[in-house]
Backbone bond lengths (Angstrom), bond angles and torsions (degrees), N, CA, C in turn:
res aa  C-N    CA-C-N  psi(-1)  N-CA   C-N-CA  omega(-1)  CA-C   N-CA-C  phi
1 X - - - 1.442 - - 1.531 107.72 -
2 X 1.290 116.06 129.08 1.468 123.17 179.00 1.524 108.00 -108.41
3 X 1.333 115.38 126.54 1.461 119.69 179.18 1.519 109.57 -133.18
4 X 1.315 115.34 150.71 1.455 121.23 172.66 1.516 107.01 -97.76
5 X 1.307 115.88 124.94 1.462 121.14 -177.23 1.520 110.42 -86.16
6 X 1.301 115.99 148.14 1.453 121.76 -178.46 1.525 110.22 -106.29
7 X 1.334 115.81 50.70 1.468 120.51 180.00 1.517 108.84 -164.93
8 X 1.309 117.00 144.77 1.464 118.69 173.79 1.521 109.69 -72.82
9 X 1.329 116.73 153.33 1.457 115.99 177.21 1.521 110.36 -81.40
10 X 1.344 114.24 150.64 1.460 120.81 -174.50 1.515 111.74 -87.01
11 X 1.316 118.02 -28.52 1.461 120.53 176.27 1.522 107.05 -97.42
12 X 1.309 116.44 134.27 1.458 118.74 -174.55 1.520 113.23 -119.95
13 X 1.323 116.44 5.75 1.455 121.41 177.08 1.522 108.47 -157.17
14 X 1.311 117.15 155.06 1.461 121.18 178.74 1.525 111.67 -59.19
15 X 1.311 117.45 -30.22 1.470 121.47 -178.62 1.527 112.55 -67.32
16 X 1.341 118.75 -14.02 1.465 122.12 178.46 1.523 113.09 -82.71
17 X 1.326 117.93 -12.09 1.457 121.37 -172.13 1.523 112.86 -79.53
18 X 1.332 114.19 143.96 1.456 123.61 171.55 1.514 108.31 -124.79
19 X 1.319 115.45 163.84 1.457 122.60 177.94 1.519 107.79 -121.83
20 X 1.327 116.29 139.01 1.462 119.97 176.14 1.514 109.79 -150.08
21 X 1.323 115.73 145.24 1.451 122.78 170.55 1.522 107.74 -113.05
22 X 1.327 116.05 138.20 1.448 120.36 173.70 1.514 116.63 87.81
23 X 1.314 118.58 6.96 1.466 120.29 177.27 1.525 110.22 -70.69
24 X 1.324 116.60 153.45 1.468 117.96 171.67 1.531 109.60 -66.17
25 X 1.327 115.19 160.35 1.452 119.36 177.74 1.526 109.16 -62.52
26 X 1.326 114.79 132.94 1.453 122.81 -179.89 1.527 109.51 -92.69
27 X 1.333 118.00 161.67 1.475 119.10 176.59 1.532 109.93 -56.31
28 X 1.323 115.64 131.88 1.463 121.26 -175.01 1.523 111.30 -113.74
29 X 1.332 115.11 147.91 1.454 121.66 173.30 1.522 110.85 -84.65
30 X 1.341 115.84 -30.15 1.460 120.59 177.71 1.522 108.40 -158.46
31 X 1.337 116.38 145.27 1.468 122.88 -178.37 1.522 108.85 -130.97
32 X 1.327 116.10 137.33 1.457 122.07 173.85 1.520 107.70 -124.39
33 X 1.340 117.11 117.03 1.459 122.75 177.60 1.518 109.33 -94.63
34 X 1.344 115.44 133.33 1.458 121.59 -177.98 1.516 110.61 -129.71
35 X 1.325 117.03 142.36 1.460 120.31 169.87 1.526 107.11 -88.03
36 X 1.304 115.67 163.29 1.463 121.46 178.44 1.528 106.02 -117.03
37 X 1.340 118.06 93.46 1.470 121.00 -172.51 1.527 114.17 -55.39
38 X 1.317 118.21 -33.35 1.464 121.11 -176.52 1.527 112.56 -73.51
39 X 1.331 117.26 -16.12 1.463 120.56 -176.96 1.518 109.14 -132.24
40 X 1.332 117.42 101.34 1.464 119.67 179.97 1.535 111.46 -55.81
41 X 1.320 115.53 133.99 1.456 121.02 178.56 1.515 114.77 86.46
42 X 1.311 118.34 -9.41 1.466 120.80 179.24 1.525 109.23 -85.69
43 X 1.314 115.76 147.17 1.468 120.71 179.46 1.519 109.79 -147.38
44 X 1.307 114.59 149.73 1.464 122.51 176.91 1.516 109.14 -121.62
45 X 1.298 115.68 145.22 1.466 121.49 174.44 1.529 106.72 -129.00
46 X 1.341 115.80 116.59 1.462 122.01 175.65 1.520 107.16 -94.50
47 X 1.345 116.56 128.76 1.458 120.78 -173.69 1.528 109.81 -129.04
48 X 1.321 116.36 118.67 1.460 121.77 173.76 1.518 108.04 -88.64
49 X 1.311 115.48 124.68 1.454 121.54 178.49 1.521 108.81 -107.16
50 X 1.308 118.19 158.52 1.457 120.42 172.42 1.521 109.94 -63.64
51 X 1.332 114.73 -18.89 1.457 121.07 179.93 1.531 110.72 -116.02
52 X 1.288 118.97 33.08 1.466 127.85 170.08 1.519 114.54 113.42
53 X 1.378 119.99 -116.48 1.474 117.73 -171.85 1.521 113.23 -143.21
54 X 1.322 113.39 160.54 1.462 123.96 167.36 1.515 107.57 -137.85
55 X 1.332 115.66 143.53 1.455 121.34 171.36 1.522 106.77 -126.17
56 X 1.329 115.56 131.42 1.457 121.76 178.83 1.526 107.26 -116.12
57 X 1.335 116.21 123.01 1.459 122.62 177.09 1.518 107.66 -115.31
58 X 1.328 115.69 119.78 1.461 121.30 176.52 1.522 108.25 -112.01
59 X 1.335 114.66 131.89 1.462 120.63 -179.58 1.520 107.73 -151.95
60 X 1.325 115.93 128.70 1.463 121.52 -179.05 1.526 108.21 52.60
61 X 1.311 117.02 -123.27 1.467 120.71 -179.18 1.519 112.53 -101.28
62 X 1.321 117.48 17.32 1.464 118.70 -175.86 1.527 111.25 -119.27
63 X 1.306 113.66 159.31 1.462 120.81 177.25 1.521 108.40 -140.15
64 X 1.311 116.05 130.89 1.458 122.37 175.31 1.522 106.86 -115.73
65 X 1.323 116.56 127.06 1.466 121.19 177.58 1.517 107.74 -122.86
66 X 1.328 115.47 114.34 1.468 122.17 176.99 1.520 108.07 -103.20
67 X 1.324 115.87 128.63 1.459 120.92 177.82 1.516 108.95 -125.26
68 X 1.313 116.11 127.06 1.465 123.13 170.22 1.518 104.32 -124.43
69 X 1.334 115.62 109.05 1.461 119.25 -172.35 1.524 110.39 -168.54
70 X 1.306 114.98 171.67 1.456 122.49 168.62 1.532 104.97 -77.88
71 X 1.325 116.76 110.79 1.464 121.13 -172.19 1.526 110.95 -111.72
72 X 1.322 117.61 110.94 1.461 120.89 178.91 1.534 110.79 -56.06
73 X 1.311 115.00 135.97 1.451 120.22 179.30 1.513 114.75 85.10
74 X 1.317 117.22 -4.09 1.466 121.62 177.60 1.518 108.84 -119.16
75 X 1.305 116.47 136.37 1.466 117.42 175.72 1.526 109.95 -68.55
76 X 1.325 117.33 144.23 1.465 119.13 177.87 1.528 110.07 -63.13
77 X 1.317 115.58 129.10 1.464 121.35 177.85 1.520 107.59 -165.80
78 X 1.305 116.60 110.55 1.455 122.07 177.99 1.529 107.35 -112.14
79 X 1.341 116.93 105.55 1.471 118.46 -177.01 1.524 111.04 -71.24
80 X 1.329 117.39 147.20 1.463 119.30 177.40 1.529 112.23 -70.50
81 X 1.353 117.33 -27.97 1.467 121.12 -179.08 1.527 109.18 -146.33
82 X 1.331 115.18 137.55 1.465 122.53 167.60 1.518 105.17 -130.39
83 X 1.329 116.26 119.61 1.462 120.83 -175.63 1.516 108.77 -128.65
84 X 1.316 115.92 107.69 1.458 122.11 177.93 1.525 107.63 -114.77
85 X 1.318 114.86 76.57 1.478 121.18 -174.22 1.529 112.25 -56.14
86 X 1.311 117.92 -35.65 1.464 120.70 -178.98 1.517 112.49 -60.61
87 X 1.325 116.20 -33.31 1.467 119.60 179.96 1.525 112.38 -97.40
88 X 1.331 116.75 -4.98 1.457 120.64 -178.71 1.511 113.92 79.96
89 X 1.353 117.68 14.35 1.465 122.75 -175.94 1.533 110.00 -100.01
90 X 1.333 116.01 132.28 1.473 121.29 176.99 1.529 108.48 -141.15
91 X 1.341 116.32 131.28 1.470 123.29 -176.17 1.522 108.86 -133.88
92 X 1.339 115.72 138.22 1.467 120.25 171.89 1.526 108.77 -133.01
93 X 1.325 114.95 150.81 1.468 120.90 177.01 1.520 108.96 -138.22
94 X 1.324 114.64 140.20 1.463 121.78 178.52 1.519 108.34 -136.01
95 X 1.323 116.01 136.16 1.459 120.87 174.89 1.522 107.53 -105.86
96 X 1.328 115.73 119.22 1.466 121.59 177.92 1.518 109.43 -98.62
97 X 1.310 116.96 140.50 1.462 122.65 173.28 1.525 106.67 -103.68
98 X 1.335 115.51 119.45 1.466 120.26 -173.32 1.521 111.19 -125.17
99 X 1.327 115.73 144.31 1.463 117.82 173.01 1.533 107.48 -76.94
100 X 1.324 118.99 165.89 1.468 121.20 -174.74 1.533 114.46 -55.29
101 X 1.335 117.19 -37.40 1.462 119.75 -179.77 1.534 110.91 -68.43
102 X 1.336 116.52 -42.77 1.470 120.06 177.71 1.528 110.87 -62.98
103 X 1.324 116.37 -41.83 1.468 120.56 179.55 1.523 110.05 -60.71
104 X 1.318 117.01 -48.87 1.467 120.71 179.95 1.521 111.68 -61.41
105 X 1.316 116.66 -41.78 1.463 120.46 -179.52 1.527 111.23 -64.44
106 X 1.325 117.32 -46.10 1.468 120.34 179.98 1.524 111.41 -65.57
107 X 1.321 117.04 -42.05 1.466 120.53 179.10 1.524 110.25 -63.54
108 X 1.326 117.78 -40.37 1.467 121.33 179.04 1.525 111.01 -64.08
109 X 1.330 117.16 -41.25 1.464 120.71 178.32 1.530 109.88 -62.25
110 X 1.325 117.62 -44.51 1.470 120.64 179.19 1.528 111.10 -62.02
111 X 1.320 116.62 -47.81 1.468 119.53 -179.72 1.530 111.02 -59.10
112 X 1.321 116.26 -43.53 1.468 120.96 -177.33 1.539 111.25 -71.61
113 X 1.321 117.62 -46.27 1.465 121.32 -174.60 1.529 112.80 -70.51
114 X 1.318 117.72 -32.62 1.465 120.49 -173.82 1.523 114.10 -103.18
115 X 1.319 116.84 -4.86 1.473 122.78 -174.73 1.530 113.22 -50.12
116 X 1.325 118.32 -44.66 1.465 121.48 -175.26 1.527 112.92 -113.54
117 X 1.317 117.41 10.00 1.465 121.42 -179.02 1.528 109.00 -75.21
118 X 1.340 118.44 122.85 1.462 120.21 -177.72 1.531 113.50 -68.70
119 X 1.335 117.59 -12.99 1.458 122.16 178.36 1.520 112.07 -107.67
120 X 1.331 116.48 26.75 1.462 120.99 -179.04 1.518 110.36 -135.58
121 X 1.321 114.50 152.23 1.455 122.05 175.22 1.527 107.30 -139.69
122 X 1.316 115.66 121.85 1.461 121.72 -180.00 1.520 107.62 -124.01
123 X 1.323 116.24 120.03 1.455 121.23 177.02 1.515 109.75 -109.98
124 X 1.326 116.03 124.28 1.462 122.07 178.55 1.523 107.38 -103.29
125 X 1.324 115.22 127.82 1.456 120.72 -178.88 1.520 110.48 -85.54
126 X 1.334 117.84 151.68 1.466 120.77 -176.03 1.530 112.45 -65.70
127 X 1.325 113.89 148.71 1.462 119.79 173.52 1.512 115.18 97.36
128 X 1.363 117.65 -23.28 1.462 120.04 -179.34 1.521 107.83 -157.75
129 X 1.312 117.98 113.77 1.469 121.00 -176.96 1.525 112.41 -65.06
130 X 1.336 117.45 -14.30 1.465 120.22 177.05 1.534 111.81 -87.19
131 X 1.331 118.24 -11.19 1.465 122.14 176.72 1.525 107.24 -83.47
132 X 1.328 116.04 101.02 1.462 119.42 -173.78 1.517 111.54 -145.92
133 X 1.321 113.62 161.63 1.457 122.85 167.65 1.522 105.67 -127.42
134 X 1.341 116.31 129.00 1.456 121.28 -178.34 1.521 109.64 -129.51
135 X 1.336 115.08 143.12 1.459 122.64 176.89 1.514 108.20 -131.03
136 X 1.332 116.64 139.10 1.459 120.95 179.34 1.520 108.99 -140.29
137 X 1.331 116.75 129.00 1.459 123.55 -176.82 1.521 109.88 -101.42
138 X 1.340 115.10 144.33 1.462 121.26 173.39 1.528 108.61 -137.79
139 X 1.311 116.41 154.22 1.460 122.49 177.86 1.514 108.29 -134.90
140 X 1.342 116.48 140.04 1.457 121.05 178.92 1.521 109.79 -154.67
141 X 1.303 116.50 167.62 1.460 120.94 177.50 1.515 109.55 -71.76
142 X 1.329 115.11 138.43 1.463 120.60 178.79 1.512 112.21 -87.17
143 X 1.314 116.64 168.44 1.459 122.03 -177.66 1.530 112.29 -70.91
144 X 1.341 117.66 -20.74 1.462 120.74 -179.30 1.518 112.55 -104.31
145 X 1.334 117.02 14.10 1.454 120.93 178.06 1.513 114.09 94.92
146 X 1.323 117.88 -8.63 1.454 121.20 176.85 1.518 110.46 -83.88
147 X 1.314 115.11 -162.27 1.455 121.60 178.37 1.522 109.04 -117.36
148 X 1.313 116.29 136.74 1.458 121.74 174.29 1.520 107.30 -99.52
149 X 1.319 114.71 122.20 1.460 121.05 172.41 1.522 105.26 -103.92
150 X 1.306 115.27 127.19 1.455 119.14 -178.54 1.511 110.79 -135.11
151 X 1.321 114.63 160.38 1.451 119.69 174.49 1.513 109.11 -147.64
152 X 1.319 112.58 147.13 1.464 121.05 173.63 1.510 107.15 -113.96
153 X 1.319 115.36 148.27 1.460 119.80 175.34 1.523 109.24 -133.69
154 X 1.312 113.87 155.09 1.457 122.05 176.40 1.522 107.72 -135.72
155 X 1.303 115.80 131.29 1.465 122.41 177.61 1.528 106.14 -123.93
156 X 1.329 116.52 111.50 1.464 120.66 -174.25 1.520 110.59 -103.42
157 X 1.317 115.19 128.96 1.468 123.43 178.22 1.527 108.39 -121.32
158 X 1.331 117.19 81.63 1.469 119.32 -176.09 1.518 112.85 -62.12
159 X 1.322 118.21 -28.99 1.461 120.56 -178.51 1.528 112.38 -67.18
160 X 1.359 117.65 -23.36 1.461 120.22 178.01 1.526 112.09 -114.08
161 X 1.345 116.95 -0.71 1.463 120.42 179.72 1.524 112.84 69.79
162 X 1.344 117.12 31.95 1.458 120.89 -178.62 1.525 110.65 -118.92
163 X 1.330 114.73 141.65 1.453 120.77 169.31 1.525 106.90 -130.06
164 X 1.322 115.49 124.52 1.454 121.43 177.45 1.519 107.08 -98.52
165 X 1.332 115.35 124.63 1.459 121.39 176.50 1.525 107.71 -113.33
166 X 1.341 116.21 130.75 1.459 119.68 173.94 1.522 108.73 -123.00
167 X 1.319 114.87 155.06 1.449 120.47 175.19 1.523 107.92 -141.25
168 X 1.323 115.65 131.74 1.456 122.41 -178.53 1.518 108.75 -127.12
169 X 1.334 115.73 141.86 1.469 121.96 173.61 1.521 107.67 -135.03
170 X 1.331 115.58 134.68 1.458 121.96 176.77 1.506 107.07 -129.74
171 X 1.330 116.49 120.17 1.461 119.60 179.02 1.523 108.85 -94.48
172 X 1.338 114.88 123.65 1.459 121.89 -179.82 1.524 108.70 -110.75
173 X 1.305 115.80 142.04 1.471 120.23 179.85 1.512 110.83 -73.27
């Protein structure tokens, strides 16, 4: 789903981003609720924030909340890897430095590829169609017979030539 957001983004560079697990849901500009067909009772909530994204995964009696955003009261720090093998959670983040043509090309591909995907949410910020935050969910069989729910995100900052890509995988029994 492609939407135009009616708010400027609060983070304006990759260096403003922080990572957190377990935060309460933050005020959102747009929310997409998804069921997880492979796992009865599981649900995902994709949340576009003015300061990037949150993903909420509910399963059985547990809730996982991943936040990548400009977080007041927290110093900016986006780790390249978070690996919590005991919980089945794995996160990676990469900051790409792109020239204006590369940024426009990548943003156009994201807008086009995810526009009608029922498991995607792309928010375009006003003033520059390349200023976007995109989330895309995937599900597959896990190595231990469970299901892996994963999502990729892209945070594009055309004014600084940066694109932050994250990838998360959570293996559920």
